[in-house]
C-alpha positions, 0 to 999 in steps of 0.5 A: 334054491328048489331044495329049501323052496320044497322044504318051505312048501311042505311047511306050508302044506303041513303046518297050515292045514291045521290052522286056518280060516277060509272066509273074510270080509277082506283078505290081507295080502301085505300088512306091515303098518298103516301105510304099507297095507294091501288087501283083496276086497273080494272073495276071488283074488282075481275078481277085483283090483287090490287096494290099500285098507282105505279102499284106494287101488294099490294094484298087484297083478299076477299072470301065469303062462302055462305053455302058450296059454295065459291066465290071470290069478291076481287082481285086475287092471286098475281103471284109467281115466281121461280128464273131461273137466279138471278137479282142483287136484289137477288144475285150480279153477274158478267159479261162482259161489254164495253162502246165502241161500239163493232162489230155486233157479240157482242151478240152471244155466240161465241163472244170473250169478253176477252178484255171487263171489268168485272163488277158486276151488277147492273150498274148505275150512282147512287154511292150509289146503283151501284155495277159498275158505269156507267156514259157514254151514252151507255153500252154493257153487256154479261152475260154467265150462265148455265141452265140444266132444260128447263121445264118452265111454263111462263118464264119472263125476269126480267128487270130494265132499264134506259133508252132504252134497247135491250135484246139478248139471244144467239145472237137473239134479244128477247125483247126491251123496251124504256124509264125507268121502275123505278124497276125490272119488269117481261116481259113475253117471247114468245115461240120463245124467250124461244126457244133460250135457250139451255141446258148448257152454254147460253149468255144473252146480253143487250145494254142500252142507257142512253138518259138523267137523271139516268142510270141503267141496271140489268136483270135475268130470272124467271118462273111464277109458276102455280097458285094453283087450287081451283076447288070449288072457283067461281067468284062473280058477280059484279052488280055495283060500285059507287064512293063518295068523301070518299068511293068506294062501290061495290055490288056483287051477291054471289049465294044465297046471296048479298054482299055490300063491302064498302071501306071508307078512312075518309078523312074529312078535317074539322076534322084533328084528323080523317083525320090523322088517317092512318086507312081505313074501309073495311065493308061487308054488307050481306043478302039473295036474295032468301028469305031463311037463309044461313050460311055465312063467309067472308075471307079477306087477306092482302099481306105483300107487303103492308109493304115492297118496294120489294118482296125479303125483309123479313117480321116479323109478330105478332098476338095479342089482345087488350081490344077490338080488335084482331090484325095482324101486319106485317113489315120488319125485316130490318126496314130502317126508312127513308133510301130511297127517290125517286118516284117509291118506296113503304114504307119498314119501319113501320108496317101494321095492320089488326084489327077486334072488338072482338065482330065480333068473327073473326079468324085471322092467318098468312100464306104463300100466297099459303097456304092462300086460301086453309086454308079457304077451309079446315078450318085449320086456324092455323097461319103457319108462323111468318117470311118469304118473302111471307106471308099474314094476314088472317081474317075470319069473321063469319056472321052465319045465314043470312036472308033477313035482312042485317048484317053488319061487318067491318075490319080495315086496318091501318099503323103506319109509325113511322116517315113519313118524315124527315124535315131539318134532323129531323125525324118527328112523325105522326100527330095523335101521341100526348101526349094523343094518343101514339100508333097505337092500340089506334088509331085503338080502337078509329076508331073502336069505332067510326065506325058508327059516322065516316061513318055518317059524311062521308055520310053527306059530300059526299052528300054535296060535290056532291050537291055543285060541281053539282051546280057549274059545272054540273053533269059531273063536280061533278063526276070528283071532286069525282074522284079527292078528295081522290087522291089529299089528299092522295098524302100528308103527314100530320105532324108538324114541330119542331116549331109546324107548320102544314106541309102538304107535297106533293109527286110528284107522277110519276113525279120526286118524289119531296116533297113539290113541289110548282108548284104541290101545286099551282094547287092542292090548290082550294081543300084545300082552300075550305075545310080547309085553315090550310092545304093550309098553311101547303103546304106553311110553309115549303117553307117560312121557307126555304127561311126565314131561309137563307137555300135557299139564293135566291130572288125568291121562291124554287121549292121543299123541297127535294125528298120524304120523305126527305125534307132537301132542293131543289133537282130539278136540275133547279129552276123555279124562275118566276113560283114559286115566282108567285105561292107563292104570289097567294097562300098566297093571296088565303089563306088570302081570305079563312080566311075572308080577315084576312091578318095575314098570309101574315103579318107573311111572308111580307119580303120574299113576298116583295123580291119575288114580286120585283123579278117579277117586274124585271124579270116577264113581259117578262121571259127569257128562263126558265121552268115553271110548264109545264116543260115536254114541255121544256124550253120557252122564252117570255112565255105569260102565265108565264108573266101573272102569274107574273103580277097576283102575283104583283097584289096579293101583292098589294091586300095584302098590301091594307089589311095590311093598306099599302095604298101607297105600294098597289097603287104602285104595283097595278099601275106597275101591270096594266101597265104590263097588257097593255104591255102584251096585246100588246105583246101577241095580235094575233088578235082573241086570245093571243099568246103562246110566245110574238110576235108570232101570230101563237101560242096560249096557255091556259092562266090559270094563270089569273084565280086568277085575276077573283077569287080574284077580282083584276081587272087587266085584262079587261074582253075582254081578258077572252071573246076572250081567251074563244071563241078561246078555244072553236074552238081548242078542241079535243074529250078528251079536249083542248090541252095545247098549239099549240105545241102538242095535249096533255094536262093538265086536271087540267089546262083545268078546270082552263081555263074553269073557265075563262068563264062567261057562264055556257055553255062555262064552260061545253063545256070546262070541260065535255071533261075532264070527258069523258077522265076519264071515257074512257081512255084506260089507267087503272091507278089512274087518270093522269093529263097529257093525249092525247086529241085525244085518251084519253091515258095517256102521263105521271103522275098518282095519283098526288095531282094536281087534286085538282085543279078541285075544282077551279070552286067551289072555284070561285062560293063560293067566288063569292057568298060572 
């Protein structure tokens, strides 16, 4: 084991040194799909608890014992709470409520609420989840409760609100929150708020306003328990962190030993058998730093929160061995396979696995969270729990006496999601499950056997990708692409349709939770067109099927296939006809180009592509008041950028017709597209730029949609359009990038890189693109990379962990195709 581990270590040290970023808004650790995705939200790995991309705790804890001293190098123990006043997820409760505005004394303990209705929480407009249906704009709730012990450590309000809420305790306002928070969250109360509680009877009163969309109200109180004290536990000193396409690597000084910790999610798109494995490696490389040998043990624990949606769900665990591995397994007792859909959710079916090669001689056991670290200190590492609501999976790896020669060992963290998604009411199996590979244990064993080979492949790819992106757009651009790579891929599930077609289905993370959203596919496309066009086809196949099967009976393309993980048909309330039809045409043409101008993929879908093109010919030049992909900015009529998309879509259709030998059709639609360009230029002309909306010269917008005209060589828009727009954009930038348009100062970072790719000069590209990297490393919002940020201060406006950052690779795509 030491020999191949050393080879792998040399690969890490050598190749990765040439391909790295050193700063990120959040650091990817485990990245496979929307449910199996764990991040560090702090620059120091041991500064905070690791989390799912949604922000919920999914604790990975790392300790190292060097002789008799223990250092914490990863994570923090998650906070634990004692219920003071149960929220509805723990125990249904009744309270008084009204939907008619009450008098101003309504929140006081003395108020007479006898005329109010009695209801059971939670209050919601979701008929399947609400105990009391709430469909009006406002609701006022009073909950009377008795408390006799006022001795608290850190009292928190436990609150789920949608949308704006005011909270009162015995008539005094103690908190208010705006917007929707998506789930029960803990909000610490200050001393003044806690002082409003009294022994005996109290009243918790809430006023919630539904400003649009869903509605929800539920609240309780909880006390954060004091953390377990570990007097001998010291903090390892993090000396560096580097990121590559497939890895995040930390270095620590742990007293007299140095530790290199590498998280490898081998998302190699040229090998779908490796890409589809839901297994990440956590590698430990230890050596002495004082010239002496030291006795070393490494401890790793993984919270079973990884396998559940909420902390109340009961977990069952198992400890066992195979021929080559020792394994810990955990999952919910309930196992509600595909029973939930939505955005801010974690998986609560399937099983997580921690596996170690038997040759590592590791000790594995299950314990409660509070027992875990103590057991490592005491050496009492027997399994103390099989089932419960606060369990962790523990692994202790002995390294023996470690000198100046590094010793490397690894742990595997895997997940079997049984049925990742439902596709038109058929539950699909994961891609890795084949006639030859039927169990997750086989996957774990193969991944362990191929550890050194896979790490070498990752090293080669990391270096190659960094070199290519640096040559295409400069060093800052290359580092930006490094930050985007794993995030973009892991926002998808890879499966096969019942007919055996590839499906690569995105989740619209922290946006609305849709599955296979076309205008999320569109911006993310460049990454997949470069590295595996089959995955790009997998992002379109379901949309084609939706229309061609007659399930979506419209002459334009659908917006989505449902709400993740249920792909049973569009759930977004309003379509984007011009947007999605143009997207599908451009992406089909791009797939054909990526396949060496082989038009067979277009031929297969020619009938529906023709219908969508004819829709664009009729509705695309001067679009009506409708949404585009930038729907967060609201409806917009006469959108010049949306019109440009329609024109490019028609040009793509003409280009495909030509490749299919339909010369008359190609000539007809090419002429129509060119005629539309002439009209577009006249209507959008605003002197030194082209307007946001036609005939309003005081407006402007990024015309990112015309980039496909350039990349595919359609020759629809004259060079003067590109030159005029780029010159104008360079005068409109803020510190953290070019605003999306003249309405606001916020932006979409993926569109900036597309817009920058319109530039002919490398200096102009870098001038537009580099502020996006500046945003990525300076944003004060520590979440997986947000694509929607404020250009004046770098703060996240919305969205995070979305696949659209794959669009950063468009400059590399443009360069690669231009050279062929």
